[in-house]
N, C-alpha and C positions, 0 to 999 in steps of 0.2 A: 283469848281475845284476839281480834284481827289486828294487823299492823296499823299504825297511825296513818301512814301514807301508802295505801294499797295500790296506788296508781304510779307506775314507774315512769311514765311519760311526763317530762317537765317542760312545758312550752317556753318558760323563761330561759332554761339552759339551751334550748334549741335556738332561740333568738340571739343569745350571747355568742353561740357558735358562728352564726351568720354575721354578727357585728364584728367579731374578732377577725374573721376571714373575709376580707373585701374581695369578692370574686370579680368585681368589675375591673380590678387591676389586671387580671389575666387577659382581658379583652380590650384593654385601653389602647393598644396599638392597632387593633383590628379596625380597619377603615373600609367601609362599604360605601361607594359613592351614592349620595342622596339618602343615606340611611343613618339615622341618629341612634347609635347604640345606647347612649345615656338615657334616652326616653324609654327604650326597651327595658333597660335594667331598673329604671324607676318603676315601671309598671310591674315588673316581676317582684320587686321589693314589696310593693303594695299587696301583691298576691300572697307572698309569704306571711306578711303581717295579718292578712285576713285568715289564713289557715291557722296561724297561732291563736288568734282570737276565737275561731271556731272550735279549736281543740280545748281552749280554756273553758268555753261555754259547755261543751260536752262533758269534760272532766268534772266540772262543778256539778252538773246535773246528775252524773253517775255517782258522785260522792254523796249527794243528797239521797239518791236511790238506795245506796248501800246503807246509809244511816237509818233510813226508814225500815229497810229489811231487818237490820239488827234490832231496832226497837220493837218491831212486830214479833220477831223471834223471841226476844226476852219476855215480852208481854204474854205471848202464847204459853211459854214454859211456866211462867208464874201462875197464869190462870189454870193450866192443867194440874199443877201441883195443888192448888187450892181446891179444885174440884175432886181430885183423888182423895184428899184428906177429908172432905166434907161428905163424900158419897158413902152411903151405907151399903153393905154387901147383901142387901135383901133383894129378892127377886119377885116381889109382889107387884101388883098392878100399878100402884102409886109410884113406886120406885122406877119402874120401867117407863112410865109416862114422863116422869121428871128427867130421866136420862135421855129420853127421846127429845124433849124440849131443849135440853142442854146441847145435844148433838146438832139440832137444827140451828140454834143460835150460833154455835161455833162455826158451822158451815156458812151461814150468812155473813158472819164477820170475816171469814177467810175470803169469801168472794169480794167483799168490799175492800179488803186489804189488797187483793190482787189487782182490782180495778185502780186503786190509788197508785200502786207501784207502776202499772202500765202507763198511767197518765203522766207520772213523773219521768219515766223513760222517754215517752213521746215528746214531752216538753223539752228535754235536753237535746234530743235529736232535731227537733224543729228549730231551736235557737241556733244550733250549729249549722244547719242547712241554710237558714236565712242569711247568715253571715257569708257563707261561701257563695251562695246564689247571687247576692248583691255584688260581691267582688268579681264574679265571673262576668256579669253584665257590664260592669265598669271596665273590666279588662278588655272585653271585646271592643268597646268603644275606643279605648286607648290604642289598641292595635290598629283599628281602622284609621285613626288619626295619624299614627306613625306611617302607615302604608300610604296615606294620602300625601304626606310630606315628602315621601320618597319618590313620588311620581314627578 
């Protein structure tokens, strides 16, 4: 069986790292006339928070995808075992027709499963993209404001 936590990236640990290491202190004495470094660091903190949220959304979506894949795999194995046990080893017309129908149904189910998995992955990617996209737009506006104050 797969590991309980197959995803090594932990966004909470990353945020703890940034909370414990106040990088603004390194630039506290850096003064640029007409430029507020505190505003710049506040904007960058928001960017980091948005990236953490995007990573959480993506990781959650991919965990859901992994769980679906495992469920499909287990269901497919169980169904295959059941079919093998119930299939007679005859090669007459009826048996061949029944096997063809089973193969067709299995193929259609596989296509439906692949579509479902693709939609789950797309949803995870879309949620992460929307978080980052919104933050990029807000960050551009914040940088414009910082630049306007510096003039």
